[in-house]
Structures are given as structure tokens and as C-alpha cells.
All heavy atoms as a GROMACS GRO file, in nm:
protein
  648
    1MET      N    1  11.797   9.057  10.913
    1MET     CA    2  11.702   9.146  10.847
    1MET      C    3  11.594   9.185  10.946
    1MET      O    4  11.558   9.107  11.032
    1MET     CB    5  11.639   9.077  10.727
    1MET     CG    6  11.730   9.061  10.609
    1MET     SD    7  11.644   9.008  10.460
    1MET     CE    8  11.565   9.157  10.410
    2THR      N    9  11.539   9.302  10.924
    2THR     CA   10  11.430   9.348  11.009
    2THR      C   11  11.299   9.342  10.931
    2THR      O   12  11.300   9.327  10.808
    2THR     CB   13  11.453   9.494  11.054
    2THR    OG1   14  11.443   9.579  10.939
    2THR    CG2   15  11.587   9.511  11.122
    3GLY      N   16  11.191   9.357  11.003
    3GLY     CA   17  11.061   9.363  10.938
    3GLY      C   18  11.054   9.475  10.836
    3GLY      O   19  10.998   9.461  10.727
    4ARG      N   20  11.114   9.588  10.870
    4ARG     CA   21  11.113   9.704  10.780
    4ARG      C   22  11.186   9.671  10.649
    4ARG      O   23  11.144   9.715  10.541
    4ARG     CB   24  11.175   9.823  10.848
    4ARG     CG   25  11.152   9.952  10.774
    4ARG     CD   26  11.187  10.075  10.856
    4ARG     NE   27  11.118  10.085  10.981
    4ARG     CZ   28  10.994  10.131  10.999
    4ARG    NH1   29  10.924  10.166  10.894
    4ARG    NH2   30  10.941  10.140  11.119
    5ASP      N   31  11.295   9.594  10.656
    5ASP     CA   32  11.367   9.553  10.535
    5ASP      C   33  11.276   9.473  10.442
    5ASP      O   34  11.274   9.495  10.321
    5ASP     CB   35  11.490   9.469  10.570
    5ASP     CG   36  11.595   9.545  10.648
    5ASP    OD1   37  11.608   9.668  10.629
    5ASP    OD2   38  11.664   9.481  10.730
    6PHE      N   39  11.203   9.378  10.500
    6PHE     CA   40  11.111   9.297  10.419
    6PHE      C   41  11.000   9.383  10.360
    6PHE      O   42  10.959   9.364  10.245
    6PHE     CB   43  11.050   9.184  10.503
    6PHE     CG   44  11.140   9.064  10.516
    6PHE    CD1   45  11.204   9.037  10.635
    6PHE    CD2   46  11.158   8.976  10.410
    6PHE    CE1   47  11.285   8.926  10.648
    6PHE    CE2   48  11.239   8.864  10.422
    6PHE     CZ   49  11.303   8.840  10.541
    7LEU      N   50  10.950   9.478  10.438
    7LEU     CA   51  10.841   9.563  10.388
    7LEU      C   52  10.889   9.652  10.274
    7LEU      O   53  10.818   9.668  10.174
    7LEU     CB   54  10.783   9.647  10.502
    7LEU     CG   55  10.661   9.729  10.465
    7LEU    CD1   56  10.548   9.640  10.412
    7LEU    CD2   57  10.613   9.809  10.586
    8THR      N   58  11.007   9.706  10.286
    8THR     CA   59  11.062   9.789  10.178
    8THR      C   60  11.075   9.707  10.050
    8THR      O   61  11.037   9.754   9.941
    8THR     CB   62  11.200   9.845  10.220
    8THR    OG1   63  11.183   9.926  10.336
    8THR    CG2   64  11.264   9.925  10.108
    9PHE      N   65  11.125   9.585  10.062
    9PHE     CA   66  11.139   9.498   9.946
    9PHE      C   67  11.002   9.460   9.889
    9PHE      O   68  10.982   9.458   9.767
    9PHE     CB   69  11.220   9.374   9.981
    9PHE     CG   70  11.254   9.289   9.863
    9PHE    CD1   71  11.324   9.342   9.755
    9PHE    CD2   72  11.218   9.156   9.859
    9PHE    CE1   73  11.357   9.264   9.645
    9PHE    CE2   74  11.250   9.077   9.749
    9PHE     CZ   75  11.319   9.131   9.641
   10ALA      N   76  10.904   9.434   9.976
   10ALA     CA   77  10.769   9.400   9.930
   10ALA      C   78  10.710   9.514   9.849
   10ALA      O   79  10.647   9.492   9.744
   10ALA     CB   80  10.680   9.369  10.050
   11LYS      N   81  10.730   9.637   9.894
   11LYS     CA   82  10.679   9.753   9.821
   11LYS      C   83  10.747   9.767   9.685
   11LYS      O   84  10.682   9.801   9.585
   11LYS     CB   85  10.700   9.880   9.903
   11LYS     CG   86  10.607   9.889  10.022
   11LYS     CD   87  10.637  10.014  10.104
   11LYS     CE   88  10.546  10.024  10.224
   11LYS     NZ   89  10.576  10.144  10.305
   12THR      N   90  10.876   9.739   9.680
   12THR     CA   91  10.950   9.746   9.554
   12THR      C   92  10.896   9.643   9.455
   12THR      O   93  10.871   9.674   9.338
   12THR     CB   94  11.100   9.720   9.578
   12THR    OG1   95  11.150   9.821   9.666
   12THR    CG2   96  11.179   9.722   9.448
   13LEU      N   97  10.875   9.522   9.502
   13LEU     CA   98  10.821   9.416   9.416
   13LEU      C   99  10.680   9.448   9.369
   13LEU      O  100  10.646   9.428   9.252
   13LEU     CB  101  10.821   9.282   9.488
   13LEU     CG  102  10.955   9.216   9.511
   13LEU    CD1  103  10.939   9.093   9.599
   13LEU    CD2  104  11.019   9.179   9.378
   14TYR      N  105  10.598   9.500   9.459
   14TYR     CA  106  10.458   9.528   9.424
   14TYR      C  107  10.448   9.634   9.315
   14TYR      O  108  10.356   9.632   9.234
   14TYR     CB  109  10.379   9.572   9.548
   14TYR     CG  110  10.232   9.579   9.519
   14TYR    CD1  111  10.155   9.464   9.516
   14TYR    CD2  112  10.170   9.701   9.492
   14TYR    CE1  113  10.020   9.469   9.485
   14TYR    CE2  114  10.036   9.708   9.462
   14TYR     CZ  115   9.961   9.592   9.459
   14TYR     OH  116   9.828   9.598   9.429
   15ALA      N  117  10.544   9.725   9.312
   15ALA     CA  118  10.542   9.832   9.212
   15ALA      C  119  10.571   9.782   9.071
   15ALA      O  120  10.543   9.853   8.974
   15ALA     CB  121  10.642   9.941   9.252
   16LEU      N  122  10.626   9.662   9.059
   16LEU     CA  123  10.656   9.608   8.926
   16LEU      C  124  10.527   9.562   8.859
   16LEU      O  125  10.435   9.514   8.924
   16LEU     CB  126  10.753   9.490   8.939
   16LEU     CG  127  10.889   9.521   9.001
   16LEU    CD1  128  10.969   9.394   9.018
   16LEU    CD2  129  10.965   9.624   8.918
   17ASP      N  130  10.522   9.575   8.730
   17ASP     CA  131  10.404   9.533   8.655
   17ASP      C  132  10.422   9.388   8.613
   17ASP      O  133  10.440   9.357   8.496
   17ASP     CB  134  10.385   9.624   8.533
   17ASP     CG  135  10.253   9.598   8.463
   17ASP    OD1  136  10.162   9.542   8.526
   17ASP    OD2  137  10.243   9.633   8.343
   18ASN      N  138  10.417   9.299   8.714
   18ASN     CA  139  10.447   9.160   8.691
   18ASN      C  140  10.374   9.078   8.797
   18ASN      O  141  10.391   9.103   8.917
   18ASN     CB  142  10.599   9.143   8.700
   18ASN     CG  143  10.645   9.002   8.689
   18ASN    OD1  144  10.606   8.917   8.769
   18ASN    ND2  145  10.731   8.976   8.593
   19GLU      N  146  10.293   8.982   8.755
   19GLU     CA  147  10.214   8.905   8.851
   19GLU      C  148  10.302   8.830   8.950
   19GLU      O  149  10.272   8.826   9.070
   19GLU     CB  150  10.122   8.806   8.779
   19GLU     CG  151  10.034   8.729   8.876
   19GLU     CD  152   9.940   8.632   8.810
   19GLU    OE1  153   9.933   8.628   8.685
   19GLU    OE2  154   9.872   8.559   8.884
   20ALA      N  155  10.409   8.768   8.904
   20ALA     CA  156  10.496   8.693   8.994
   20ALA      C  157  10.557   8.785   9.100
   20ALA      O  158  10.564   8.748   9.218
   20ALA     CB  159  10.606   8.623   8.916
   21ALA      N  160  10.598   8.903   9.060
   21ALA     CA  161  10.656   8.998   9.156
   21ALA      C  162  10.551   9.040   9.258
   21ALA      O  163  10.580   9.049   9.378
   21ALA     CB  164  10.710   9.120   9.082
   22ARG      N  165  10.431   9.066   9.214
   22ARG     CA  166  10.325   9.107   9.307
   22ARG      C  167  10.288   8.994   9.403
   22ARG      O  168  10.265   9.018   9.521
   22ARG     CB  169  10.204   9.158   9.231
   22ARG     CG  170  10.234   9.292   9.168
   22ARG     CD  171  10.115   9.358   9.113
   22ARG     NE  172  10.150   9.493   9.073
   22ARG     CZ  173  10.068   9.572   9.011
   22ARG    NH1  174   9.944   9.534   8.985
   22ARG    NH2  175  10.107   9.693   8.976
   23ARG      N  176  10.284   8.873   9.354
   23ARG     CA  177  10.254   8.761   9.444
   23ARG      C  178  10.366   8.744   9.546
   23ARG      O  179  10.341   8.718   9.664
   23ARG     CB  180  10.237   8.631   9.365
   23ARG     CG  181  10.108   8.625   9.289
   23ARG     CD  182  10.099   8.494   9.212
   23ARG     NE  183   9.974   8.486   9.141
   23ARG     CZ  184   9.901   8.377   9.132
   23ARG    NH1  185   9.943   8.265   9.188
   23ARG    NH2  186   9.789   8.377   9.067
   24THR      N  187  10.490   8.760   9.503
   24THR     CA  188  10.603   8.750   9.593
   24THR      C  189  10.601   8.863   9.694
   24THR      O  190  10.640   8.845   9.810
   24THR     CB  191  10.735   8.750   9.514
   24THR    OG1  192  10.732   8.640   9.421
   24THR    CG2  193  10.855   8.735   9.604
   25SER      N  194  10.552   8.979   9.654
   25SER     CA  195  10.545   9.092   9.747
   25SER      C  196  10.453   9.062   9.864
   25SER      O  197  10.479   9.106   9.976
   25SER     CB  198  10.500   9.220   9.675
   25SER     OG  199  10.362   9.220   9.649
   26VAL      N  200  10.348   8.986   9.841
   26VAL     CA  201  10.257   8.948   9.950
   26VAL      C  202  10.332   8.862  10.052
   26VAL      O  203  10.321   8.882  10.173
   26VAL     CB  204  10.133   8.873   9.897
   26VAL    CG1  205  10.049   8.818  10.009
   26VAL    CG2  206  10.050   8.967   9.809
   27SER      N  207  10.411   8.768  10.003
   27SER     CA  208  10.491   8.683  10.090
   27SER      C  209  10.590   8.766  10.172
   27SER      O  210  10.605   8.747  10.293
   27SER     CB  211  10.565   8.579  10.007
   27SER     OG  212  10.660   8.511  10.084
   28ARG      N  213  10.657   8.858  10.107
   28ARG     CA  214  10.754   8.943  10.177
   28ARG      C  215  10.685   9.035  10.278
   28ARG      O  216  10.739   9.061  10.386
   28ARG     CB  217  10.835   9.028  10.079
   28ARG     CG  218  10.919   8.950   9.978
   28ARG     CD  219  11.014   8.851  10.040
   28ARG     NE  220  10.949   8.721  10.056
   28ARG     CZ  221  10.995   8.619  10.126
   28ARG    NH1  222  11.107   8.628  10.191
   28ARG    NH2  223  10.929   8.506  10.135
   29ALA      N  224  10.564   9.081  10.247
   29ALA     CA  225  10.489   9.164  10.341
   29ALA      C  226  10.452   9.083  10.465
   29ALA      O  227  10.458   9.134  10.578
   29ALA     CB  228  10.365   9.222  10.275
   30TYR      N  229  10.417   8.957  10.446
   30TYR     CA  230  10.389   8.870  10.561
   30TYR      C  231  10.515   8.859  10.649
   30TYR      O  232  10.507   8.870  10.771
   30TYR     CB  233  10.345   8.731  10.518
   30TYR     CG  234  10.337   8.637  10.635
   30TYR    CD1  235  10.223   8.633  10.714
   30TYR    CD2  236  10.444   8.555  10.671
   30TYR    CE1  237  10.216   8.550  10.825
   30TYR    CE2  238  10.439   8.473  10.781
   30TYR     CZ  239  10.324   8.470  10.858
   30TYR     OH  240  10.318   8.389  10.967
   31TYR      N  241  10.629   8.836  10.586
   31TYR     CA  242  10.752   8.823  10.665
   31TYR      C  243  10.789   8.955  10.732
   31TYR      O  244  10.849   8.954  10.839
   31TYR     CB  245  10.867   8.768  10.581
   31TYR     CG  246  10.859   8.617  10.578
   31TYR    CD1  247  10.806   8.552  10.469
   31TYR    CD2  248  10.899   8.543  10.687
   31TYR    CE1  249  10.794   8.413  10.469
   31TYR    CE2  250  10.888   8.404  10.688
   31TYR     CZ  251  10.836   8.341  10.578
   31TYR     OH  252  10.823   8.205  10.579
   32ALA      N  253  10.751   9.067  10.673
   32ALA     CA  254  10.772   9.196  10.739
   32ALA      C  255  10.695   9.198  10.870
   32ALA      O  256  10.749   9.234  10.976
   32ALA     CB  257  10.728   9.310  10.648
   33LEU      N  258  10.569   9.158  10.864
   33LEU     CA  259  10.486   9.154  10.985
   33LEU      C  260  10.542   9.052  11.084
   33LEU      O  261  10.555   9.082  11.204
   33LEU     CB  262  10.342   9.118  10.948
   33LEU     CG  263  10.246   9.099  11.065
   33LEU    CD1  264  10.234   9.228  11.146
   33LEU    CD2  265  10.110   9.055  11.013
   34TYR      N  266  10.576   8.933  11.037
   34TYR     CA  267  10.629   8.830  11.124
   34TYR      C  268  10.753   8.879  11.199
   34TYR      O  269  10.763   8.865  11.321
   34TYR     CB  270  10.663   8.704  11.043
   34TYR     CG  271  10.740   8.602  11.123
   34TYR    CD1  272  10.676   8.517  11.212
   34TYR    CD2  273  10.879   8.594  11.111
   34TYR    CE1  274  10.748   8.425  11.287
   34TYR    CE2  275  10.951   8.503  11.186
   34TYR     CZ  276  10.886   8.418  11.274
   34TYR     OH  277  10.957   8.329  11.349
   35HIS      N  278  10.847   8.938  11.126
   35HIS     CA  279  10.971   8.983  11.191
   35HIS      C  280  10.946   9.100  11.286
   35HIS      O  281  11.010   9.108  11.391
   35HIS     CB  282  11.076   9.019  11.086
   35HIS     CG  283  11.145   8.898  11.030
   35HIS    ND1  284  11.248   8.835  11.095
   35HIS    CD2  285  11.122   8.827  10.918
   35HIS    CE1  286  11.287   8.730  11.024
   35HIS    NE2  287  11.212   8.724  10.917
   36HIS      N  288  10.854   9.187  11.251
   36HIS     CA  289  10.821   9.298  11.340
   36HIS      C  290  10.764   9.245  11.472
   36HIS      O  291  10.806   9.285  11.580
   36HIS     CB  292  10.722   9.393  11.273
   36HIS     CG  293  10.684   9.508  11.358
   36HIS    ND1  294  10.767   9.614  11.381
   36HIS    CD2  295  10.571   9.531  11.429
   36HIS    CE1  296  10.708   9.699  11.463
   36HIS    NE2  297  10.589   9.652  11.493
   37VAL      N  298  10.668   9.153  11.462
   37VAL     CA  299  10.608   9.095  11.583
   37VAL      C  300  10.713   9.016  11.661
   37VAL      O  301  10.720   9.026  11.784
   37VAL     CB  302  10.487   9.005  11.546
   37VAL    CG1  303  10.439   8.925  11.665
   37VAL    CG2  304  10.375   9.090  11.488
   38ARG      N  305  10.794   8.940  11.591
   38ARG     CA  306  10.899   8.860  11.656
   38ARG      C  307  10.994   8.950  11.736
   38ARG      O  308  11.025   8.922  11.852
   38ARG     CB  309  10.977   8.782  11.551
   38ARG     CG  310  11.081   8.688  11.607
   38ARG     CD  311  11.147   8.608  11.493
   38ARG     NE  312  11.232   8.506  11.547
   38ARG     CZ  313  11.359   8.525  11.586
   38ARG    NH1  314  11.413   8.645  11.576
   38ARG    NH2  315  11.429   8.426  11.636
   39GLU      N  316  11.039   9.059  11.674
   39GLU     CA  317  11.128   9.153  11.743
   39GLU      C  318  11.062   9.209  11.868
   39GLU      O  319  11.126   9.223  11.973
   39GLU     CB  320  11.167   9.267  11.648
   39GLU     CG  321  11.256   9.224  11.534
   39GLU     CD  322  11.261   9.326  11.421
   39GLU    OE1  323  11.214   9.440  11.439
   39GLU    OE2  324  11.312   9.290  11.313
   40HIS      N  325  10.934   9.242  11.857
   40HIS     CA  326  10.861   9.298  11.971
   40HIS      C  327  10.848   9.195  12.084
   40HIS      O  328  10.869   9.228  12.201
   40HIS     CB  329  10.723   9.347  11.927
   40HIS     CG  330  10.646   9.408  12.037
   40HIS    ND1  331  10.676   9.531  12.091
   40HIS    CD2  332  10.540   9.362  12.107
   40HIS    CE1  333  10.592   9.558  12.189
   40HIS    NE2  334  10.508   9.458  12.200
   41LEU      N  335  10.816   9.072  12.049
   41LEU     CA  336  10.802   8.968  12.151
   41LEU      C  337  10.935   8.944  12.222
   41LEU      O  338  10.940   8.935  12.345
   41LEU     CB  339  10.749   8.838  12.090
   41LEU     CG  340  10.605   8.842  12.040
   41LEU    CD1  341  10.570   8.711  11.971
   41LEU    CD2  342  10.507   8.872  12.152
   42ILE      N  343  11.041   8.933  12.145
   42ILE     CA  344  11.173   8.909  12.205
   42ILE      C  345  11.212   9.024  12.297
   42ILE      O  346  11.260   9.003  12.408
   42ILE     CB  347  11.279   8.885  12.096
   42ILE    CG1  348  11.254   8.749  12.028
   42ILE    CG2  349  11.420   8.891  12.153
   42ILE    CD1  350  11.337   8.724  11.905
   43SER      N  351  11.188   9.148  12.253
   43SER     CA  352  11.224   9.262  12.337
   43SER      C  353  11.137   9.270  12.463
   43SER      O  354  11.175   9.334  12.560
   43SER     CB  355  11.214   9.393  12.258
   43SER     OG  356  11.079   9.427  12.232
   44SER      N  357  11.022   9.201  12.461
   44SER     CA  358  10.934   9.196  12.577
   44SER      C  359  10.966   9.076  12.667
   44SER      O  360  10.893   9.049  12.763
   44SER     CB  361  10.788   9.187  12.532
   44SER     OG  362  10.753   9.302  12.460
   45GLY      N  363  11.072   9.002  12.632
   45GLY     CA  364  11.113   8.889  12.714
   45GLY      C  365  11.042   8.759  12.683
   45GLY      O  366  11.051   8.663  12.760
   46ILE      N  367  10.972   8.753  12.572
   46ILE     CA  368  10.900   8.631  12.533
   46ILE      C  369  10.990   8.553  12.437
   46ILE      O  370  11.028   8.605  12.331
   46ILE     CB  371  10.766   8.666  12.468
   46ILE    CG1  372  10.679   8.741  12.569
   46ILE    CG2  373  10.696   8.540  12.417
   46ILE    CD1  374  10.562   8.812  12.510
   47PRO      N  375  11.027   8.430  12.474
   47PRO     CA  376  11.119   8.354  12.388
   47PRO      C  377  11.054   8.314  12.256
   47PRO      O  378  10.940   8.268  12.253
   47PRO     CB  379  11.153   8.231  12.472
   47PRO     CG  380  11.040   8.218  12.568
   47PRO     CD  381  10.986   8.357  12.592
   48VAL      N  382  11.126   8.336  12.148
   48VAL     CA  383  11.080   8.298  12.014
   48VAL      C  384  11.196   8.228  11.946
   48VAL      O  385  11.305   8.283  11.936
   48VAL     CB  386  11.037   8.423  11.933
   48VAL    CG1  387  10.989   8.382  11.795
   48VAL    CG2  388  10.930   8.503  12.006
   49THR      N  389  11.173   8.107  11.899
   49THR     CA  390  11.278   8.032  11.830
   49THR      C  391  11.270   8.058  11.679
   49THR      O  392  11.184   8.134  11.633
   49THR     CB  393  11.264   7.881  11.855
   49THR    OG1  394  11.145   7.834  11.788
   49THR    CG2  395  11.256   7.849  12.003
   50THR      N  396  11.357   7.995  11.605
   50THR     CA  397  11.353   8.007  11.458
   50THR      C  398  11.299   7.880  11.393
   50THR      O  399  11.313   7.862  11.273
   50THR     CB  400  11.495   8.036  11.404
   50THR    OG1  401  11.583   7.933  11.446
   50THR    CG2  402  11.546   8.171  11.452
   51LYS      N  403  11.237   7.794  11.472
   51LYS     CA  404  11.181   7.670  11.418
   51LYS      C  405  11.061   7.702  11.330
   51LYS      O  406  10.988   7.798  11.354
   51LYS     CB  407  11.139   7.578  11.532
   51LYS     CG  408  11.256   7.530  11.615
   51LYS     CD  409  11.208   7.442  11.728
   51LYS     CE  410  11.324   7.399  11.816
   51LYS     NZ  411  11.279   7.320  11.930
   52PRO      N  412  11.034   7.619  11.227
   52PRO     CA  413  10.922   7.643  11.137
   52PRO      C  414  10.786   7.655  11.208
   52PRO      O  415  10.702   7.734  11.168
   52PRO     CB  416  10.923   7.522  11.043
   52PRO     CG  417  11.063   7.472  11.047
   52PRO     CD  418  11.113   7.503  11.185
   53GLU      N  419  10.766   7.579  11.313
   53GLU     CA  420  10.636   7.583  11.382
   53GLU      C  421  10.618   7.711  11.464
   53GLU      O  422  10.510   7.735  11.518
   53GLU     CB  423  10.617   7.459  11.470
   53GLU     CG  424  10.717   7.444  11.583
   53GLU     CD  425  10.843   7.368  11.547
   53GLU    OE1  426  10.867   7.339  11.428
   53GLU    OE2  427  10.920   7.337  11.639
   54GLU      N  428  10.720   7.793  11.469
   54GLU     CA  429  10.712   7.917  11.548
   54GLU      C  430  10.605   8.012  11.495
   54GLU      O  431  10.544   8.086  11.572
   54GLU     CB  432  10.848   7.987  11.552
   54GLU     CG  433  10.860   8.087  11.662
   54GLU     CD  434  10.849   8.025  11.801
   54GLU    OE1  435  10.901   7.914  11.823
   54GLU    OE2  436  10.786   8.088  11.888
   55HIS      N  437  10.580   8.009  11.367
   55HIS     CA  438  10.477   8.097  11.310
   55HIS      C  439  10.342   8.068  11.374
   55HIS      O  440  10.274   8.160  11.420
   55HIS     CB  441  10.468   8.079  11.158
   55HIS     CG  442  10.588   8.129  11.086
   55HIS    ND1  443  10.592   8.252  11.026
   55HIS    CD2  444  10.710   8.073  11.067
   55HIS    CE1  445  10.711   8.269  10.971
   55HIS    NE2  446  10.784   8.162  10.995
   56GLN      N  447  10.302   7.942  11.377
   56GLN     CA  448  10.172   7.906  11.435
   56GLN      C  449  10.170   7.932  11.586
   56GLN      O  450  10.068   7.973  11.640
   56GLN     CB  451  10.136   7.762  11.403
   56GLN     CG  452  10.082   7.745  11.264
   56GLN     CD  453   9.967   7.839  11.232
   56GLN    OE1  454   9.983   7.934  11.158
   56GLN    NE2  455   9.852   7.815  11.288
   57LYS      N  456  10.282   7.908  11.653
   57LYS     CA  457  10.289   7.937  11.797
   57LYS      C  458  10.269   8.086  11.821
   57LYS      O  459  10.199   8.126  11.914
   57LYS     CB  460  10.423   7.890  11.854
   57LYS     CG  461  10.432   7.741  11.876
   57LYS     CD  462  10.569   7.698  11.924
   57LYS     CE  463  10.607   7.763  12.055
   57LYS     NZ  464  10.740   7.720  12.103
   58MET      N  465  10.330   8.168  11.737
   58MET     CA  466  10.317   8.312  11.750
   58MET      C  467  10.172   8.356  11.728
   58MET      O  468  10.118   8.437  11.803
   58MET     CB  469  10.409   8.384  11.651
   58MET     CG  470  10.411   8.534  11.667
   58MET     SD  471  10.514   8.617  11.544
   58MET     CE  472  10.675   8.551  11.584
   59VAL      N  473  10.109   8.301  11.627
   59VAL     CA  474   9.969   8.332  11.599
   59VAL      C  475   9.881   8.294  11.719
   59VAL      O  476   9.798   8.374  11.764
   59VAL     CB  477   9.921   8.261  11.471
   59VAL    CG1  478   9.770   8.266  11.457
   59VAL    CG2  479   9.989   8.322  11.349
   60ARG      N  480   9.900   8.174  11.773
   60ARG     CA  481   9.822   8.131  11.890
   60ARG      C  482   9.846   8.223  12.009
   60ARG      O  483   9.753   8.260  12.080
   60ARG     CB  484   9.856   7.986  11.927
   60ARG     CG  485   9.784   7.883  11.844
   60ARG     CD  486   9.795   7.743  11.903
   60ARG     NE  487   9.932   7.702  11.931
   60ARG     CZ  488  10.013   7.646  11.843
   60ARG    NH1  489   9.972   7.623  11.720
   60ARG    NH2  490  10.136   7.610  11.877
   61TYR      N  491   9.972   8.259  12.032
   61TYR     CA  492  10.006   8.346  12.143
   61TYR      C  493   9.932   8.480  12.129
   61TYR      O  494   9.872   8.529  12.225
   61TYR     CB  495  10.157   8.368  12.150
   61TYR     CG  496  10.195   8.463  12.259
   61TYR    CD1  497  10.206   8.420  12.391
   61TYR    CD2  498  10.218   8.598  12.232
   61TYR    CE1  499  10.239   8.508  12.492
   61TYR    CE2  500  10.251   8.686  12.333
   61TYR     CZ  501  10.261   8.641  12.463
   61TYR     OH  502  10.292   8.728  12.563
   62LEU      N  503   9.938   8.538  12.011
   62LEU     CA  504   9.874   8.668  11.989
   62LEU      C  505   9.722   8.658  12.005
   62LEU      O  506   9.661   8.744  12.070
   62LEU     CB  507   9.908   8.722  11.850
   62LEU     CG  508  10.054   8.760  11.828
   62LEU    CD1  509  10.080   8.788  11.680
   62LEU    CD2  510  10.092   8.880  11.914
   63LYS      N  511   9.664   8.554  11.946
   63LYS     CA  512   9.518   8.540  11.953
   63LYS      C  513   9.469   8.515  12.095
   63LYS      O  514   9.356   8.550  12.128
   63LYS     CB  515   9.473   8.427  11.860
   63LYS     CG  516   9.485   8.464  11.713
   63LYS     CD  517   9.461   8.348  11.620
   63LYS     CE  518   9.319   8.302  11.621
   63LYS     NZ  519   9.293   8.198  11.521
   64ASN      N  520   9.552   8.457  12.180
   64ASN     CA  521   9.513   8.426  12.318
   64ASN      C  522   9.573   8.524  12.419
   64ASN      O  523   9.570   8.497  12.539
   64ASN     CB  524   9.556   8.284  12.353
   64ASN     CG  525   9.482   8.182  12.270
   64ASN    OD1  526   9.362   8.189  12.252
   64ASN    ND2  527   9.556   8.087  12.214
   65SER      N  528   9.626   8.635  12.371
   65SER     CA  529   9.697   8.728  12.458
   65SER      C  530   9.606   8.810  12.550
   65SER      O  531   9.651   8.862  12.651
   65SER     CB  532   9.780   8.824  12.373
   65SER     OG  533   9.692   8.911  12.301
   66GLY      N  534   9.480   8.823  12.513
   66GLY     CA  535   9.390   8.908  12.590
   66GLY      C  536   9.403   9.056  12.554
   66GLY      O  537   9.340   9.141  12.614
   67ILE      N  538   9.484   9.087  12.456
   67ILE     CA  539   9.504   9.224  12.409
   67ILE      C  540   9.437   9.236  12.273
   67ILE      O  541   9.473   9.164  12.179
   67ILE     CB  542   9.654   9.259  12.399
   67ILE    CG1  543   9.722   9.239  12.534
   67ILE    CG2  544   9.674   9.400  12.346
   67ILE    CD1  545   9.873   9.240  12.528
   68ASP      N  546   9.339   9.324  12.262
   68ASP     CA  547   9.260   9.332  12.140
   68ASP      C  548   9.345   9.353  12.014
   68ASP      O  549   9.324   9.284  11.914
   68ASP     CB  550   9.156   9.444  12.150
   68ASP     CG  551   9.044   9.410  12.246
   68ASP    OD1  552   9.025   9.289  12.277
   68ASP    OD2  553   8.975   9.503  12.292
   69ASP      N  554   9.440   9.446  12.018
   69ASP     CA  555   9.524   9.470  11.900
   69ASP      C  556   9.608   9.347  11.865
   69ASP      O  557   9.626   9.314  11.748
   69ASP     CB  558   9.615   9.591  11.921
   69ASP     CG  559   9.538   9.723  11.918
   69ASP    OD1  560   9.423   9.725  11.867
   69ASP    OD2  561   9.593   9.824  11.967
   70ALA      N  562   9.660   9.280  11.967
   70ALA     CA  563   9.741   9.160  11.943
   70ALA      C  564   9.654   9.048  11.885
   70ALA      O  565   9.698   8.976  11.794
   70ALA     CB  566   9.809   9.114  12.071
   71LYS      N  567   9.532   9.034  11.937
   71LYS     CA  568   9.440   8.933  11.883
   71LYS      C  569   9.415   8.959  11.735
   71LYS      O  570   9.415   8.866  11.654
   71LYS     CB  571   9.307   8.938  11.957
   71LYS     CG  572   9.308   8.878  12.093
   71LYS     CD  573   9.164   8.884  12.144
   71LYS     CE  574   9.154   8.861  12.290
   71LYS     NZ  575   9.015   8.870  12.337
   72TYR      N  576   9.392   9.085  11.702
   72TYR     CA  577   9.365   9.122  11.563
   72TYR      C  578   9.484   9.084  11.474
   72TYR      O  579   9.466   9.025  11.366
   72TYR     CB  580   9.335   9.271  11.552
   72TYR     CG  581   9.313   9.317  11.411
   72TYR    CD1  582   9.193   9.290  11.345
   72TYR    CD2  583   9.413   9.385  11.341
   72TYR    CE1  584   9.174   9.330  11.214
   72TYR    CE2  585   9.394   9.425  11.210
   72TYR     CZ  586   9.275   9.398  11.148
   72TYR     OH  587   9.257   9.437  11.018
   73VAL      N  588   9.605   9.117  11.517
   73VAL     CA  589   9.724   9.083  11.438
   73VAL      C  590   9.736   8.933  11.422
   73VAL      O  591   9.763   8.882  11.314
   73VAL     CB  592   9.851   9.143  11.503
   73VAL    CG1  593   9.976   9.089  11.436
   73VAL    CG2  594   9.848   9.295  11.495
   74GLY      N  595   9.713   8.858  11.531
   74GLY     CA  596   9.718   8.712  11.523
   74GLY      C  597   9.617   8.656  11.426
   74GLY      O  598   9.647   8.564  11.349
   75GLU      N  599   9.496   8.712  11.426
   75GLU     CA  600   9.393   8.666  11.334
   75GLU      C  601   9.432   8.696  11.189
   75GLU      O  602   9.413   8.613  11.099
   75GLU     CB  603   9.260   8.731  11.367
   75GLU     CG  604   9.200   8.679  11.497
   75GLU     CD  605   9.085   8.765  11.549
   75GLU    OE1  606   9.048   8.865  11.484
   75GLU    OE2  607   9.034   8.732  11.657
   76GLN      N  608   9.490   8.816  11.166
   76GLN     CA  609   9.533   8.851  11.031
   76GLN      C  610   9.647   8.761  10.984
   76GLN      O  611   9.648   8.718  10.869
   76GLN     CB  612   9.576   8.998  11.027
   76GLN     CG  613   9.464   9.095  11.055
   76GLN     CD  614   9.345   9.076  10.965
   76GLN    OE1  615   9.358   9.079  10.841
   76GLN    NE2  616   9.228   9.055  11.022
   77MET      N  617   9.741   8.732  11.073
   77MET     CA  618   9.851   8.642  11.036
   77MET      C  619   9.799   8.502  11.005
   77MET      O  620   9.850   8.435  10.917
   77MET     CB  621   9.955   8.636  11.148
   77MET     CG  622  10.036   8.763  11.163
   77MET     SD  623  10.152   8.755  11.299
   77MET     CE  624  10.281   8.651  11.228
   78ASN      N  625   9.699   8.460  11.078
   78ASN     CA  626   9.641   8.327  11.058
   78ASN      C  627   9.570   8.318  10.924
   78ASN      O  628   9.567   8.212  10.862
   78ASN     CB  629   9.544   8.295  11.171
   78ASN     CG  630   9.504   8.150  11.173
   78ASN    OD1  631   9.588   8.062  11.174
   78ASN    ND2  632   9.374   8.126  11.174
   79ASP      N  633   9.510   8.428  10.878
   79ASP     CA  634   9.434   8.429  10.755
   79ASP      C  635   9.521   8.436  10.630
   79ASP      O  636   9.472   8.414  10.520
   79ASP     CB  637   9.336   8.545  10.753
   79ASP     CG  638   9.221   8.524  10.850
   79ASP    OD1  639   9.201   8.409  10.896
   79ASP    OD2  640   9.152   8.622  10.881
   80ILE      N  641   9.648   8.468  10.646
   80ILE     CA  642   9.735   8.485  10.529
   80ILE      C  643   9.778   8.350  10.476
   80ILE      O  644   9.809   8.260  10.536
   80ILE     CB  645   9.858   8.573  10.562
   80ILE    CG1  646   9.809   8.712  10.593
   80ILE    CG2  647   9.957   8.573  10.450
   80ILE    CD1  648   9.917   8.808  10.635
   0.00000   0.00000   0.00000
């Protein structure tokens, strides 16, 4: 699955008039962002595993990257 797949599904869930669906849409939107960033890092030659701790490693990498936009994304991922 790609980040775009998760985002499309998140939008579908959010459109439902149901609290559980909307809460789940937030989770799927996070995974959309995670997969998008993961794909970008891998295509840039940065190794990313599928281990559970990879999320926090990715956040730390982005926040310490020295790139303002990447820092912002890392901070947003950390706050979710």
C-alpha cells in the first residue's frame, strides 16, 4: 500500500457520520503520512525497516535533519 491509498481511505472514513469511523480516519491519515515519508526516505537511499520502533526513529531523523520542512513533519508526526 502507498501513503495515497491510506489517505484515500482516511477521507472515506472521515466522511461517514460516525465517531468510530472518524477516529479511525485519523489513524489512517497518520499512516498515509508515515508511508509517504518512508517511501521518500527509501528512494533517497536512507534505510528504513518495518520494525515497530521505526516510527520513532523516523521522527528523530526528520527532526534532526537540518531541513526546516522535514523538522516540521517530524514534529507533527511526534505530536500525533
